Every structure is written in C-alpha cells, then in structure tokens.
C-alpha positions as CSV (number, residue, x, y, z in Angstrom):
1,M,12.3,-8.7,3.0
2,K,13.6,-12.2,2.8
3,D,14.1,-14.6,-0.1
4,A,15.8,-17.5,-1.6
5,R,19.2,-15.9,-0.8
6,N,18.0,-16.5,2.9
7,G,17.4,-20.3,2.4
8,G,14.0,-20.0,1.1
9,I,12.7,-20.9,-2.5
10,E,13.7,-18.7,-5.4
11,G,10.9,-15.8,-5.9
12,V,9.3,-16.4,-2.6
13,L,9.3,-13.2,-0.5
14,V,8.6,-12.7,3.0
15,K,8.0,-9.3,4.4
16,P,7.9,-8.5,8.2
17,L,5.3,-6.5,9.1
18,A,5.7,-3.5,11.4
19,R,3.1,-3.2,14.3
20,Y,2.5,0.4,15.7
21,C,0.7,-0.1,19.1
22,D,-0.8,2.3,21.6
23,E,-3.3,1.9,24.4
24,R,-6.1,1.7,22.1
25,G,-4.6,-1.1,20.1
26,Y,-2.6,-1.7,17.0
27,L,-2.4,-0.7,13.3
28,L,-0.6,-3.1,10.8
29,E,-0.1,-2.0,7.4
30,V,0.0,-5.3,5.2
31,L,0.4,-4.4,1.6
32,R,1.4,-0.9,-0.1
33,E,2.0,0.0,-3.7
34,D,5.5,1.1,-3.0
35,D,6.4,-2.4,-1.8
36,G,6.6,-3.6,-5.5
37,L,5.3,-7.0,-4.6
38,L,2.1,-6.9,-7.2
39,E,2.9,-6.8,-10.9
40,R,-0.9,-6.3,-11.2
41,F,-3.9,-6.7,-8.7
42,G,-6.3,-9.2,-9.7
43,Q,-8.3,-9.7,-6.5
44,T,-8.6,-10.0,-2.5
45,T,-10.3,-13.2,-0.8
46,F,-10.6,-14.1,2.9
47,T,-11.1,-17.3,4.0
48,L,-11.4,-18.7,7.8
49,T,-10.2,-22.4,8.5
50,Y,-10.6,-24.2,11.8
51,P,-8.4,-25.5,14.1
52,G,-6.3,-28.8,13.0
53,V,-7.4,-28.3,9.3
54,I,-4.6,-28.7,6.6
55,K,-5.4,-27.0,3.6
56,A,-2.9,-28.1,1.1
57,F,-1.3,-28.5,-1.7
58,H,-2.2,-26.3,-4.8
59,W,-0.4,-24.2,-7.3
60,H,-1.1,-21.7,-10.0
61,R,0.1,-21.6,-13.7
62,K,0.1,-17.8,-14.2
63,Q,-1.1,-16.1,-10.7
64,H,1.3,-14.6,-7.7
65,D,-0.3,-15.2,-4.4
66,L,0.0,-12.7,-1.5
67,W,-1.0,-14.5,1.9
68,F,-1.6,-12.6,5.2
69,V,-2.4,-14.5,8.2
70,A,-4.8,-12.3,10.1
71,T,-5.6,-14.0,13.0
72,G,-4.5,-17.6,14.5
73,E,-1.4,-19.2,13.8
74,A,-0.4,-21.3,10.7
75,R,2.5,-23.5,9.3
76,V,2.6,-22.5,5.7
77,V,4.4,-25.0,3.7
78,L,5.6,-24.1,0.1
79,H,7.2,-26.6,-2.4
80,D,8.9,-25.5,-5.7
81,L,7.7,-27.4,-8.5
82,R,9.3,-25.2,-11.3
83,E,11.6,-27.3,-13.8
84,E,13.7,-24.2,-14.2
85,S,14.0,-22.9,-10.7
86,P,17.6,-23.6,-8.9
87,T,15.5,-24.4,-5.7
88,R,13.3,-26.8,-7.7
89,G,12.4,-29.4,-5.2
90,V,13.1,-27.6,-2.1
91,T,10.4,-27.1,0.6
92,Q,10.1,-24.2,2.7
93,V,8.2,-23.7,6.1
94,I,7.0,-20.4,7.4
95,Y,5.2,-19.7,10.3
96,A,2.8,-16.9,10.3
97,G,-0.2,-15.5,12.3
98,E,-1.0,-12.8,14.7
99,H,2.0,-13.5,16.6
100,M,4.4,-13.5,13.7
101,P,2.7,-11.0,11.3
102,L,4.2,-11.6,7.8
103,L,2.9,-11.1,3.9
104,I,4.2,-13.8,2.2
105,V,4.6,-13.6,-1.8
106,I,4.2,-17.3,-3.6
107,P,5.3,-17.1,-7.3
108,P,3.5,-19.3,-9.8
109,G,4.8,-22.9,-9.9
110,V,5.3,-23.0,-6.1
111,A,2.9,-25.4,-4.4
112,H,1.6,-24.0,-1.3
113,G,-0.9,-24.9,1.4
114,Y,-1.2,-24.4,5.3
115,Q,-2.2,-26.1,8.6
116,V,-3.9,-24.3,11.5
117,L,-1.9,-24.7,14.9
118,G,-3.5,-24.1,18.4
119,D,-6.8,-24.0,19.3
120,K,-8.1,-20.8,17.4
121,P,-9.3,-20.2,13.8
122,V,-6.9,-19.0,11.1
123,A,-8.1,-15.9,9.3
124,L,-6.3,-15.4,6.1
125,F,-6.5,-12.7,3.4
126,Y,-5.0,-13.6,-0.1
127,H,-4.4,-11.0,-2.8
128,T,-3.8,-12.7,-6.2
129,T,-2.7,-11.0,-9.4
130,F,-5.7,-12.0,-11.3
131,P,-9.2,-12.6,-10.5
132,Y,-10.5,-16.0,-10.3
133,D,-12.3,-17.3,-13.3
134,P,-14.3,-20.6,-12.6
135,S,-14.4,-21.3,-16.4
136,Q,-10.7,-21.3,-16.5
137,P,-9.4,-21.8,-13.0
138,D,-5.7,-21.3,-12.6
139,E,-5.2,-23.9,-9.8
140,E,-3.8,-27.2,-9.8
141,R,-4.3,-29.8,-6.7
142,I,-1.9,-32.0,-5.1
143,P,-3.0,-34.3,-2.0
144,Y,-1.5,-32.7,1.4
145,D,0.3,-36.2,1.5
146,D,1.8,-36.6,-1.9
147,P,4.9,-38.7,-1.6
148,S,6.8,-36.5,-4.3
149,I,6.7,-33.5,-1.8
150,A,6.9,-35.9,1.5
151,F,6.1,-33.3,4.0
152,D,5.6,-34.5,7.4
153,W,2.4,-32.5,8.6
154,G,2.5,-34.0,12.2
155,G,5.9,-32.6,13.1
C-alpha cells in the first residue's frame, strides 16, 4: 500500500489490486477484511458518471471513504484540509480505473472529487464507515474551482 511516505497525503492509502486473468475474463479482489482498511462498515454506494463530468469537491467530518473505480477512467483529486495534518494543504492526484485498478482510502478532513477521462462513463463503488443519514449528512461541499485548492482541471 502507498501512503503519505510515498509523496501523498497523510492517511490516504492506495491499494493496488491484483487481476487474475484466464480465457474467460478476470477476477479482481477489491476489499478484504484482512486488509485492515475499514475500522467499521457503514454502507456501499454505486454511482455512474458520464464522460467529461467533474464531481468535486466534498469532505467528511467523521467517515472514511474507500473508492473503487470499476469501469472507465478517472482523475481523483484529494486535498488535505486537516489543521493538525503534516500534509495540510497538499493536493494529491491519483489516476484510477479499469486500466489502473486501485482501492483509495480517503480519511475524514480530506476533500475529494474526480473527473471522468475519455469517452466512457465511470462506474464508482464507494464504501463508507458510516451509513448516510439524510437528517445529519456528514458531507461538506466545496466548489470544484475553489481558489483555496486552485486545482487546474483542464491540465
């Protein structure tokens, strides 16, 4: 697993996924109990996003997100908002998708979003450590072009 010691944001983990192929197709293990990545299980959600769309940014106060891009290709952008973090203010870019199968663990306080690359929709599964509660959503939004993050989505 890659983490901040490899130039990323403190607490963000990236698990490369092994693909087991044969003449019928392939098998890909995404998340295992013995990975030790989930402190608890809350919910799994699936979203499909069309080519060219940017979904960014949002962050959570208490929940971890674990993202898996099942189809398509995405540029995932993370930005550390945590006051106490040694990587506060760092922006990390991760390319993920069917050609680069990864599991991305995003801790609370790290803003995250993605851009669909190419001409194929992105199918994203995300596992969270708490279920979504519409009466008390643990989600804070930031515009994709927020000047404090200043990420160039065109590049």
